PQR file of N, CA, C, O and H, with PARSE charges and radii, in Angstrom:
ATOM      1  N   MET A   1     -36.670  46.283 -36.751 -0.4000 1.5000
ATOM      2  CA  MET A   1     -37.731  46.562 -35.916 -0.0000 2.0000
ATOM      3  C   MET A   1     -38.769  45.417 -35.919  0.5500 1.7000
ATOM      4  O   MET A   1     -39.195  44.961 -36.980 -0.5500 1.4000
ATOM      5  N   GLY A   2     -39.115  45.023 -34.877 -0.4000 1.5000
ATOM      6  CA  GLY A   2     -40.265  43.835 -34.662 -0.0000 2.0000
ATOM      7  C   GLY A   2     -41.561  44.439 -34.379  0.5500 1.7000
ATOM      8  O   GLY A   2     -41.805  45.646 -34.357 -0.5500 1.4000
ATOM      9  H   GLY A   2     -38.769  45.393 -34.015  0.4000 1.0000
ATOM     10  N   ASN A   3     -42.490  43.328 -34.131 -0.4000 1.5000
ATOM     11  CA  ASN A   3     -43.938  43.421 -33.733 -0.0000 2.0000
ATOM     12  C   ASN A   3     -44.275  43.585 -32.253  0.5500 1.7000
ATOM     13  O   ASN A   3     -45.397  43.829 -31.809 -0.5500 1.4000
ATOM     14  H   ASN A   3     -42.292  42.348 -34.148  0.4000 1.0000
ATOM     15  N   GLY A   4     -42.957  43.388 -31.424 -0.4000 1.5000
ATOM     16  CA  GLY A   4     -43.254  43.420 -29.965 -0.0000 2.0000
ATOM     17  C   GLY A   4     -43.274  42.033 -29.398  0.5500 1.7000
ATOM     18  O   GLY A   4     -43.287  41.911 -28.173 -0.5500 1.4000
ATOM     19  H   GLY A   4     -42.046  43.190 -31.784  0.4000 1.0000
ATOM     20  N   PHE A   5     -43.277  40.934 -30.203 -0.4000 1.5000
ATOM     21  CA  PHE A   5     -43.228  39.538 -29.880 -0.0000 2.0000
ATOM     22  C   PHE A   5     -41.991  38.741 -30.281  0.5500 1.7000
ATOM     23  O   PHE A   5     -41.818  37.536 -30.098 -0.5500 1.4000
ATOM     24  H   PHE A   5     -43.266  41.033 -31.198  0.4000 1.0000
ATOM     25  N   ALA A   6     -41.260  39.503 -30.786 -0.4000 1.5000
ATOM     26  CA  ALA A   6     -39.953  38.832 -31.496 -0.0000 2.0000
ATOM     27  C   ALA A   6     -38.753  38.480 -30.492  0.5500 1.7000
ATOM     28  O   ALA A   6     -38.004  37.524 -30.692 -0.5500 1.4000
ATOM     29  H   ALA A   6     -41.400  40.482 -30.934  0.4000 1.0000
ATOM     30  N   LYS A   7     -38.659  39.203 -29.571 -0.4000 1.5000
ATOM     31  CA  LYS A   7     -37.592  38.998 -28.584 -0.0000 2.0000
ATOM     32  C   LYS A   7     -37.921  39.684 -27.238  0.5500 1.7000
ATOM     33  O   LYS A   7     -38.524  40.757 -27.248 -0.5500 1.4000
ATOM     34  H   LYS A   7     -39.267  39.980 -29.409  0.4000 1.0000
ATOM     35  N   ARG A   8     -37.551  39.107 -26.099 -0.4000 1.5000
ATOM     36  CA  ARG A   8     -37.877  39.723 -24.785 -0.0000 2.0000
ATOM     37  C   ARG A   8     -36.408  39.213 -24.148  0.5500 1.7000
ATOM     38  O   ARG A   8     -35.794  38.158 -24.309 -0.5500 1.4000
ATOM     39  H   ARG A   8     -37.061  38.236 -26.091  0.4000 1.0000
ATOM     40  N   GLU A   9     -36.122  40.355 -23.393 -0.4000 1.5000
ATOM     41  CA  GLU A   9     -34.915  40.145 -22.572 -0.0000 2.0000
ATOM     42  C   GLU A   9     -35.519  39.536 -21.382  0.5500 1.7000
ATOM     43  O   GLU A   9     -36.711  39.636 -21.094 -0.5500 1.4000
ATOM     44  H   GLU A   9     -36.621  41.211 -23.262  0.4000 1.0000
ATOM     45  N   THR A  10     -34.513  38.814 -20.615 -0.4000 1.5000
ATOM     46  CA  THR A  10     -34.588  38.020 -19.383 -0.0000 2.0000
ATOM     47  C   THR A  10     -35.477  38.628 -18.407  0.5500 1.7000
ATOM     48  O   THR A  10     -36.253  37.954 -17.731 -0.5500 1.4000
ATOM     49  H   THR A  10     -33.544  38.733 -20.850  0.4000 1.0000
ATOM     50  N   ASP A  11     -35.356  40.151 -18.306 -0.4000 1.5000
ATOM     51  CA  ASP A  11     -36.128  40.712 -17.222 -0.0000 2.0000
ATOM     52  C   ASP A  11     -37.541  41.399 -17.803  0.5500 1.7000
ATOM     53  O   ASP A  11     -38.193  42.258 -17.209 -0.5500 1.4000
ATOM     54  H   ASP A  11     -34.725  40.699 -18.855  0.4000 1.0000
ATOM     55  N   GLY A  12     -37.795  40.929 -18.855 -0.4000 1.5000
ATOM     56  CA  GLY A  12     -39.155  41.151 -19.597 -0.0000 2.0000
ATOM     57  C   GLY A  12     -39.314  42.337 -20.318  0.5500 1.7000
ATOM     58  O   GLY A  12     -40.399  42.727 -20.749 -0.5500 1.4000
ATOM     59  H   GLY A  12     -37.265  40.231 -19.338  0.4000 1.0000
ATOM     60  N   ARG A  13     -38.090  43.000 -20.476 -0.4000 1.5000
ATOM     61  CA  ARG A  13     -38.051  44.371 -21.450 -0.0000 2.0000
ATOM     62  C   ARG A  13     -38.317  43.630 -22.933  0.5500 1.7000
ATOM     63  O   ARG A  13     -37.854  42.554 -23.313 -0.5500 1.4000
ATOM     64  H   ARG A  13     -37.209  42.683 -20.126  0.4000 1.0000
ATOM     65  N   ASP A  14     -39.205  44.539 -23.645 -0.4000 1.5000
ATOM     66  CA  ASP A  14     -39.315  44.141 -25.213 -0.0000 2.0000
ATOM     67  C   ASP A  14     -38.184  45.027 -25.976  0.5500 1.7000
ATOM     68  O   ASP A  14     -38.178  46.258 -25.966 -0.5500 1.4000
ATOM     69  H   ASP A  14     -39.581  45.413 -23.337  0.4000 1.0000
ATOM     70  N   ILE A  15     -37.326  44.293 -26.572 -0.4000 1.5000
ATOM     71  CA  ILE A  15     -36.200  44.909 -27.314 -0.0000 2.0000
ATOM     72  C   ILE A  15     -36.537  45.195 -28.658  0.5500 1.7000
ATOM     73  O   ILE A  15     -36.003  46.055 -29.359 -0.5500 1.4000
ATOM     74  H   ILE A  15     -37.331  43.293 -26.581  0.4000 1.0000
ATOM     75  N   SER A  16     -37.606  44.300 -29.035 -0.4000 1.5000
ATOM     76  CA  SER A  16     -37.667  44.236 -30.532 -0.0000 2.0000
ATOM     77  C   SER A  16     -37.946  45.862 -31.221  0.5500 1.7000
ATOM     78  O   SER A  16     -37.791  46.006 -32.433 -0.5500 1.4000
ATOM     79  H   SER A  16     -38.041  43.602 -28.466  0.4000 1.0000
ATOM     80  N   TRP A  17     -38.262  46.755 -30.562 -0.4000 1.5000
ATOM     81  CA  TRP A  17     -38.405  48.074 -30.869 -0.0000 2.0000
ATOM     82  C   TRP A  17     -37.347  48.905 -30.710  0.5500 1.7000
ATOM     83  O   TRP A  17     -37.366  50.009 -31.253 -0.5500 1.4000
ATOM     84  H   TRP A  17     -38.388  46.638 -29.577  0.4000 1.0000
ATOM     85  N   HIS A  18     -36.169  48.452 -29.866 -0.4000 1.5000
ATOM     86  CA  HIS A  18     -35.268  49.350 -29.408 -0.0000 2.0000
ATOM     87  C   HIS A  18     -34.103  49.733 -30.493  0.5500 1.7000
ATOM     88  O   HIS A  18     -33.472  48.884 -31.123 -0.5500 1.4000
ATOM     89  H   HIS A  18     -36.154  47.555 -29.425  0.4000 1.0000
ATOM     90  N   MET A  19     -33.935  51.019 -30.600 -0.4000 1.5000
ATOM     91  CA  MET A  19     -33.141  51.580 -31.435 -0.0000 2.0000
ATOM     92  C   MET A  19     -31.793  52.131 -30.772  0.5500 1.7000
ATOM     93  O   MET A  19     -30.982  52.756 -31.455 -0.5500 1.4000
ATOM     94  H   MET A  19     -34.447  51.709 -30.088  0.4000 1.0000
ATOM     95  N   GLY A  20     -31.589  51.877 -29.430 -0.4000 1.5000
ATOM     96  CA  GLY A  20     -30.269  52.302 -28.770 -0.0000 2.0000
ATOM     97  C   GLY A  20     -30.795  53.138 -27.664  0.5500 1.7000
ATOM     98  O   GLY A  20     -31.949  53.226 -27.243 -0.5500 1.4000
ATOM     99  H   GLY A  20     -32.247  51.369 -28.875  0.4000 1.0000
ATOM    100  N   LEU A  21     -29.633  53.776 -27.254 -0.4000 1.5000
ATOM    101  CA  LEU A  21     -29.657  54.461 -25.800 -0.0000 2.0000
ATOM    102  C   LEU A  21     -30.666  55.833 -26.115  0.5500 1.7000
ATOM    103  O   LEU A  21     -30.693  56.396 -27.210 -0.5500 1.4000
ATOM    104  H   LEU A  21     -28.696  53.705 -27.595  0.4000 1.0000
ATOM    105  N   LEU A  22     -31.378  56.192 -25.077 -0.4000 1.5000
ATOM    106  CA  LEU A  22     -32.269  57.262 -25.209 -0.0000 2.0000
ATOM    107  C   LEU A  22     -31.688  58.239 -23.953  0.5500 1.7000
ATOM    108  O   LEU A  22     -31.812  57.821 -22.802 -0.5500 1.4000
ATOM    109  H   LEU A  22     -31.356  55.735 -24.188  0.4000 1.0000
ATOM    110  N   ASP A  23     -31.106  59.441 -24.185 -0.4000 1.5000
ATOM    111  CA  ASP A  23     -30.681  60.187 -23.236 -0.0000 2.0000
ATOM    112  C   ASP A  23     -29.490  59.482 -22.190  0.5500 1.7000
ATOM    113  O   ASP A  23     -29.322  59.636 -20.980 -0.5500 1.4000
ATOM    114  H   ASP A  23     -31.006  59.780 -25.120  0.4000 1.0000
ATOM    115  N   GLY A  24     -28.789  58.696 -23.131 -0.4000 1.5000
ATOM    116  CA  GLY A  24     -27.882  57.687 -22.420 -0.0000 2.0000
ATOM    117  C   GLY A  24     -28.315  56.741 -21.564  0.5500 1.7000
ATOM    118  O   GLY A  24     -27.500  56.226 -20.799 -0.5500 1.4000
ATOM    119  H   GLY A  24     -28.925  58.570 -24.114  0.4000 1.0000
ATOM    120  N   GLN A  25     -29.629  56.364 -21.549 -0.4000 1.5000
ATOM    121  CA  GLN A  25     -30.083  55.272 -20.827 -0.0000 2.0000
ATOM    122  C   GLN A  25     -30.790  54.206 -21.572  0.5500 1.7000
ATOM    123  O   GLN A  25     -31.454  54.536 -22.555 -0.5500 1.4000
ATOM    124  H   GLN A  25     -30.291  56.782 -22.171  0.4000 1.0000
ATOM    125  N   ASP A  26     -30.728  53.070 -21.245 -0.4000 1.5000
ATOM    126  CA  ASP A  26     -31.279  51.841 -21.991 -0.0000 2.0000
ATOM    127  C   ASP A  26     -32.740  51.694 -21.689  0.5500 1.7000
ATOM    128  O   ASP A  26     -33.135  50.651 -21.167 -0.5500 1.4000
ATOM    129  H   ASP A  26     -30.188  52.802 -20.447  0.4000 1.0000
ATOM    130  N   ARG A  27     -33.603  52.708 -21.993 -0.4000 1.5000
ATOM    131  CA  ARG A  27     -34.949  52.566 -21.706 -0.0000 2.0000
ATOM    132  C   ARG A  27     -35.796  52.864 -22.826  0.5500 1.7000
ATOM    133  O   ARG A  27     -35.362  53.509 -23.780 -0.5500 1.4000
ATOM    134  H   ARG A  27     -33.281  53.555 -22.416  0.4000 1.0000
ATOM    135  N   GLN A  28     -37.235  52.345 -22.763 -0.4000 1.5000
ATOM    136  CA  GLN A  28     -38.208  52.669 -23.799 -0.0000 2.0000
ATOM    137  C   GLN A  28     -39.095  53.661 -23.214  0.5500 1.7000
ATOM    138  O   GLN A  28     -39.521  53.469 -22.076 -0.5500 1.4000
ATOM    139  H   GLN A  28     -37.587  51.821 -21.987  0.4000 1.0000
ATOM    140  N   PRO A  29     -39.446  54.782 -23.920 -0.5600 1.5000
ATOM    141  CA  PRO A  29     -40.475  55.675 -23.119  0.2800 2.0000
ATOM    142  C   PRO A  29     -41.778  55.198 -23.323  0.5500 1.7000
ATOM    143  O   PRO A  29     -42.175  54.529 -24.278 -0.5500 1.4000
ATOM    144  N   ASP A  30     -42.517  55.659 -22.194 -0.4000 1.5000
ATOM    145  CA  ASP A  30     -43.865  55.594 -22.409 -0.0000 2.0000
ATOM    146  C   ASP A  30     -44.592  56.590 -23.109  0.5500 1.7000
ATOM    147  O   ASP A  30     -44.598  57.668 -22.516 -0.5500 1.4000
ATOM    148  H   ASP A  30     -42.195  56.203 -21.418  0.4000 1.0000
ATOM    149  N   PHE A  31     -45.280  56.566 -24.314 -0.4000 1.5000
ATOM    150  CA  PHE A  31     -45.867  57.705 -24.724 -0.0000 2.0000
ATOM    151  C   PHE A  31     -47.206  57.711 -24.582  0.5500 1.7000
ATOM    152  O   PHE A  31     -47.894  56.696 -24.686 -0.5500 1.4000
ATOM    153  H   PHE A  31     -45.276  55.690 -24.796  0.4000 1.0000
ATOM    154  N   THR A  32     -47.748  59.112 -24.281 -0.4000 1.5000
ATOM    155  CA  THR A  32     -49.251  59.198 -24.175 -0.0000 2.0000
ATOM    156  C   THR A  32     -49.760  59.223 -25.199  0.5500 1.7000
ATOM    157  O   THR A  32     -49.071  59.267 -26.218 -0.5500 1.4000
ATOM    158  H   THR A  32     -47.189  59.937 -24.196  0.4000 1.0000
ATOM    159  N   ASP A  33     -51.313  59.199 -25.255 -0.4000 1.5000
ATOM    160  CA  ASP A  33     -52.055  59.511 -26.453 -0.0000 2.0000
ATOM    161  C   ASP A  33     -51.820  60.902 -27.071  0.5500 1.7000
ATOM    162  O   ASP A  33     -51.894  61.167 -28.271 -0.5500 1.4000
ATOM    163  H   ASP A  33     -51.872  59.162 -24.427  0.4000 1.0000
ATOM    164  N   GLU A  34     -51.575  61.606 -26.237 -0.4000 1.5000
ATOM    165  CA  GLU A  34     -51.432  63.035 -26.613 -0.0000 2.0000
ATOM    166  C   GLU A  34     -50.265  63.196 -27.395  0.5500 1.7000
ATOM    167  O   GLU A  34     -50.282  63.904 -28.402 -0.5500 1.4000
ATOM    168  H   GLU A  34     -51.515  61.391 -25.263  0.4000 1.0000
ATOM    169  N   ASP A  35     -49.037  62.470 -26.933 -0.4000 1.5000
ATOM    170  CA  ASP A  35     -47.895  62.518 -27.619 -0.0000 2.0000
ATOM    171  C   ASP A  35     -47.822  61.863 -29.163  0.5500 1.7000
ATOM    172  O   ASP A  35     -47.154  62.329 -30.086 -0.5500 1.4000
ATOM    173  H   ASP A  35     -49.024  61.895 -26.115  0.4000 1.0000
ATOM    174  N   VAL A  36     -48.646  60.704 -29.218 -0.4000 1.5000
ATOM    175  CA  VAL A  36     -48.661  60.095 -30.374 -0.0000 2.0000
ATOM    176  C   VAL A  36     -49.754  60.981 -31.387  0.5500 1.7000
ATOM    177  O   VAL A  36     -49.668  60.813 -32.604 -0.5500 1.4000
ATOM    178  H   VAL A  36     -49.189  60.326 -28.469  0.4000 1.0000
ATOM    179  N   LYS A  37     -50.438  61.612 -31.010 -0.4000 1.5000
ATOM    180  CA  LYS A  37     -51.332  62.439 -31.737 -0.0000 2.0000
ATOM    181  C   LYS A  37     -50.876  63.513 -32.338  0.5500 1.7000
ATOM    182  O   LYS A  37     -51.271  63.814 -33.465 -0.5500 1.4000
ATOM    183  H   LYS A  37     -50.508  61.748 -30.022  0.4000 1.0000
ATOM    184  N   GLU A  38     -49.854  64.343 -31.574 -0.4000 1.5000
ATOM    185  CA  GLU A  38     -49.014  65.373 -31.757 -0.0000 2.0000
ATOM    186  C   GLU A  38     -48.198  64.927 -32.879  0.5500 1.7000
ATOM    187  O   GLU A  38     -48.227  65.576 -33.925 -0.5500 1.4000
ATOM    188  H   GLU A  38     -49.533  64.098 -30.659  0.4000 1.0000
ATOM    189  N   PHE A  39     -47.407  63.790 -32.759 -0.4000 1.5000
ATOM    190  CA  PHE A  39     -46.464  63.346 -33.713 -0.0000 2.0000
ATOM    191  C   PHE A  39     -47.140  63.036 -34.984  0.5500 1.7000
ATOM    192  O   PHE A  39     -46.689  63.498 -36.032 -0.5500 1.4000
ATOM    193  H   PHE A  39     -47.384  63.263 -31.909  0.4000 1.0000
ATOM    194  N   LEU A  40     -48.209  62.275 -34.972 -0.4000 1.5000
ATOM    195  CA  LEU A  40     -49.167  61.920 -36.216 -0.0000 2.0000
ATOM    196  C   LEU A  40     -49.451  63.184 -36.957  0.5500 1.7000
ATOM    197  O   LEU A  40     -49.205  63.272 -38.159 -0.5500 1.4000
ATOM    198  H   LEU A  40     -48.576  61.900 -34.121  0.4000 1.0000
ATOM    199  N   MET A  41     -50.037  64.302 -36.167 -0.4000 1.5000
ATOM    200  CA  MET A  41     -50.469  65.332 -36.817 -0.0000 2.0000
ATOM    201  C   MET A  41     -49.267  66.368 -37.660  0.5500 1.7000
ATOM    202  O   MET A  41     -49.445  67.018 -38.690 -0.5500 1.4000
ATOM    203  H   MET A  41     -50.237  64.230 -35.190  0.4000 1.0000
ATOM    204  N   ALA A  42     -48.159  66.265 -36.915 -0.4000 1.5000
ATOM    205  CA  ALA A  42     -47.040  66.856 -37.541 -0.0000 2.0000
ATOM    206  C   ALA A  42     -46.514  66.239 -38.792  0.5500 1.7000
ATOM    207  O   ALA A  42     -46.249  66.930 -39.776 -0.5500 1.4000
ATOM    208  H   ALA A  42     -48.014  65.738 -36.078  0.4000 1.0000
ATOM    209  N   TRP A  43     -46.356  64.901 -38.765 -0.4000 1.5000
ATOM    210  CA  TRP A  43     -46.130  63.926 -39.737 -0.0000 2.0000
ATOM    211  C   TRP A  43     -46.935  64.195 -41.101  0.5500 1.7000
ATOM    212  O   TRP A  43     -46.453  64.346 -42.224 -0.5500 1.4000
ATOM    213  H   TRP A  43     -46.572  64.339 -37.966  0.4000 1.0000
ATOM    214  N   PHE A  44     -48.453  64.219 -40.672 -0.4000 1.5000
ATOM    215  CA  PHE A  44     -49.157  64.536 -41.694 -0.0000 2.0000
ATOM    216  C   PHE A  44     -49.018  65.836 -42.344  0.5500 1.7000
ATOM    217  O   PHE A  44     -49.074  65.962 -43.567 -0.5500 1.4000
ATOM    218  H   PHE A  44     -48.846  64.097 -39.760  0.4000 1.0000
ATOM    219  N   ASP A  45     -48.858  66.691 -41.625 -0.4000 1.5000
ATOM    220  CA  ASP A  45     -48.707  68.124 -42.076 -0.0000 2.0000
ATOM    221  C   ASP A  45     -47.526  68.235 -42.982  0.5500 1.7000
ATOM    222  O   ASP A  45     -47.564  68.824 -44.062 -0.5500 1.4000
ATOM    223  H   ASP A  45     -48.812  66.588 -40.631  0.4000 1.0000
ATOM    224  N   PHE A  46     -46.367  67.577 -42.437 -0.4000 1.5000
ATOM    225  CA  PHE A  46     -45.176  67.366 -43.437 -0.0000 2.0000
ATOM    226  C   PHE A  46     -45.653  66.689 -44.669  0.5500 1.7000
ATOM    227  O   PHE A  46     -45.374  67.226 -45.741 -0.5500 1.4000
ATOM    228  H   PHE A  46     -46.336  67.099 -41.559  0.4000 1.0000
ATOM    229  N   ILE A  47     -46.260  65.703 -44.666 -0.4000 1.5000
ATOM    230  CA  ILE A  47     -46.632  64.928 -45.910 -0.0000 2.0000
ATOM    231  C   ILE A  47     -47.528  65.829 -46.838  0.5500 1.7000
ATOM    232  O   ILE A  47     -47.467  65.800 -48.067 -0.5500 1.4000
ATOM    233  H   ILE A  47     -46.486  65.267 -43.795  0.4000 1.0000
ATOM    234  N   LEU A  48     -48.317  66.585 -46.147 -0.4000 1.5000
ATOM    235  CA  LEU A  48     -49.271  67.560 -47.124 -0.0000 2.0000
ATOM    236  C   LEU A  48     -48.279  68.636 -47.968  0.5500 1.7000
ATOM    237  O   LEU A  48     -48.405  68.858 -49.172 -0.5500 1.4000
ATOM    238  H   LEU A  48     -48.367  66.608 -45.149  0.4000 1.0000
ATOM    239  N   LYS A  49     -47.208  69.294 -47.044 -0.4000 1.5000
ATOM    240  CA  LYS A  49     -46.255  70.180 -47.540 -0.0000 2.0000
ATOM    241  C   LYS A  49     -45.622  69.686 -48.597  0.5500 1.7000
ATOM    242  O   LYS A  49     -45.517  70.317 -49.648 -0.5500 1.4000
ATOM    243  H   LYS A  49     -47.105  69.114 -46.066  0.4000 1.0000
ATOM    244  N   LEU A  50     -45.106  68.421 -48.396 -0.4000 1.5000
ATOM    245  CA  LEU A  50     -44.305  67.660 -49.414 -0.0000 2.0000
ATOM    246  C   LEU A  50     -44.973  67.434 -50.638  0.5500 1.7000
ATOM    247  O   LEU A  50     -44.446  67.665 -51.726 -0.5500 1.4000
ATOM    248  H   LEU A  50     -45.192  67.909 -47.541  0.4000 1.0000
ATOM    249  N   ARG A  51     -46.327  66.907 -50.471 -0.4000 1.5000
ATOM    250  CA  ARG A  51     -47.005  66.899 -51.698 -0.0000 2.0000
ATOM    251  C   ARG A  51     -47.302  68.150 -52.488  0.5500 1.7000
ATOM    252  O   ARG A  51     -47.414  68.125 -53.714 -0.5500 1.4000
ATOM    253  H   ARG A  51     -46.756  66.719 -49.587  0.4000 1.0000
ATOM    254  N   GLU A  52     -47.417  69.156 -51.820 -0.4000 1.5000
ATOM    255  CA  GLU A  52     -47.647  70.477 -52.384 -0.0000 2.0000
ATOM    256  C   GLU A  52     -46.443  70.866 -53.139  0.5500 1.7000
ATOM    257  O   GLU A  52     -46.556  71.443 -54.221 -0.5500 1.4000
ATOM    258  H   GLU A  52     -47.326  69.176 -50.824  0.4000 1.0000
ATOM    259  N   TYR A  53     -45.394  70.606 -52.671 -0.4000 1.5000
ATOM    260  CA  TYR A  53     -44.007  71.029 -53.097 -0.0000 2.0000
ATOM    261  C   TYR A  53     -43.674  70.162 -54.287  0.5500 1.7000
ATOM    262  O   TYR A  53     -43.039  70.655 -55.220 -0.5500 1.4000
ATOM    263  H   TYR A  53     -45.302  70.138 -51.792  0.4000 1.0000
ATOM    264  N   MET A  54     -44.046  68.956 -54.314 -0.4000 1.5000
ATOM    265  CA  MET A  54     -43.775  67.833 -55.420 -0.0000 2.0000
ATOM    266  C   MET A  54     -44.679  68.142 -56.528  0.5500 1.7000
ATOM    267  O   MET A  54     -44.263  68.073 -57.685 -0.5500 1.4000
ATOM    268  H   MET A  54     -44.562  68.556 -53.557  0.4000 1.0000
ATOM    269  N   ASN A  55     -45.810  68.456 -56.280 -0.4000 1.5000
ATOM    270  CA  ASN A  55     -46.922  68.919 -57.272 -0.0000 2.0000
ATOM    271  C   ASN A  55     -46.785  70.282 -57.947  0.5500 1.7000
ATOM    272  O   ASN A  55     -47.330  70.540 -59.020 -0.5500 1.4000
ATOM    273  H   ASN A  55     -46.148  68.512 -55.341  0.4000 1.0000
ATOM    274  N   GLY A  56     -46.073  71.091 -57.300 -0.4000 1.5000
ATOM    275  CA  GLY A  56     -45.781  72.333 -57.781 -0.0000 2.0000
ATOM    276  C   GLY A  56     -46.771  73.406 -57.510  0.5500 1.7000
ATOM    277  O   GLY A  56     -46.569  74.550 -57.917 -0.5500 1.4000
ATOM    278  H   GLY A  56     -45.631  70.881 -56.428  0.4000 1.0000
TER
END
Protein backbone atom coordinates (compact mmCIF):
# COMPACT_ATOMS: atom_id res chain seq x y z
CA MET A 1 0.00 0.00 0.00
CA GLY A 2 1.23 3.43 -0.77
CA ASN A 3 0.65 7.01 0.05
CA GLY A 4 -1.05 7.98 -3.20
CA PHE A 5 2.10 9.34 -4.79
CA ALA A 6 4.11 6.17 -5.33
CA LYS A 7 2.75 5.09 -8.72
CA ARG A 8 0.37 6.44 -11.31
CA GLU A 9 -0.94 4.62 -14.34
CA THR A 10 -0.50 6.31 -17.68
CA ASP A 11 -4.20 7.23 -17.66
CA GLY A 12 -3.82 9.04 -14.31
CA ARG A 13 -5.24 6.37 -12.01
CA ASP A 14 -3.58 6.09 -8.62
CA ILE A 15 -2.85 2.37 -8.21
CA SER A 16 -0.80 2.61 -5.02
CA TRP A 17 -3.90 1.77 -2.94
CA HIS A 18 -5.30 -0.79 -5.38
CA MET A 19 -5.98 -4.21 -3.85
CA GLY A 20 -7.51 -5.92 -6.88
CA LEU A 21 -10.83 -6.00 -8.68
CA LEU A 22 -13.97 -4.61 -7.07
CA ASP A 23 -17.12 -6.35 -8.26
CA GLY A 24 -15.14 -7.64 -11.25
CA GLN A 25 -14.10 -4.14 -12.30
CA ASP A 26 -10.76 -2.38 -12.11
CA ARG A 27 -11.93 0.71 -10.26
CA GLN A 28 -11.40 2.58 -7.04
CA PRO A 29 -14.64 3.75 -5.43
CA ASP A 30 -15.15 7.28 -4.18
CA PHE A 31 -16.23 7.09 -0.57
CA THR A 32 -18.37 9.81 0.95
CA ASP A 33 -17.58 11.32 4.33
CA GLU A 34 -20.59 9.45 5.69
CA ASP A 35 -19.18 6.12 4.41
CA VAL A 36 -15.86 6.78 6.15
CA LYS A 37 -17.58 7.88 9.35
CA GLU A 38 -19.74 4.75 9.38
CA PHE A 39 -16.70 2.52 8.83
CA LEU A 40 -14.66 4.22 11.56
CA MET A 41 -17.51 4.04 14.07
CA ALA A 42 -17.97 0.32 13.38
CA TRP A 43 -14.21 -0.25 13.73
CA PHE A 44 -14.14 1.72 16.99
CA ASP A 45 -17.08 -0.30 18.33
CA PHE A 46 -15.26 -3.53 17.40
CA ILE A 47 -12.09 -2.40 19.20
CA LEU A 48 -14.04 -1.53 22.35
CA LYS A 49 -15.75 -4.92 22.37
CA LEU A 50 -12.44 -6.68 21.76
CA ARG A 51 -10.87 -4.74 24.62
CA GLU A 52 -13.72 -5.75 26.94
CA TYR A 53 -13.33 -9.38 25.87
CA MET A 54 -9.56 -9.36 26.37
CA ASN A 55 -9.81 -7.72 29.81
CA GLY A 56 -12.51 -10.10 30.97
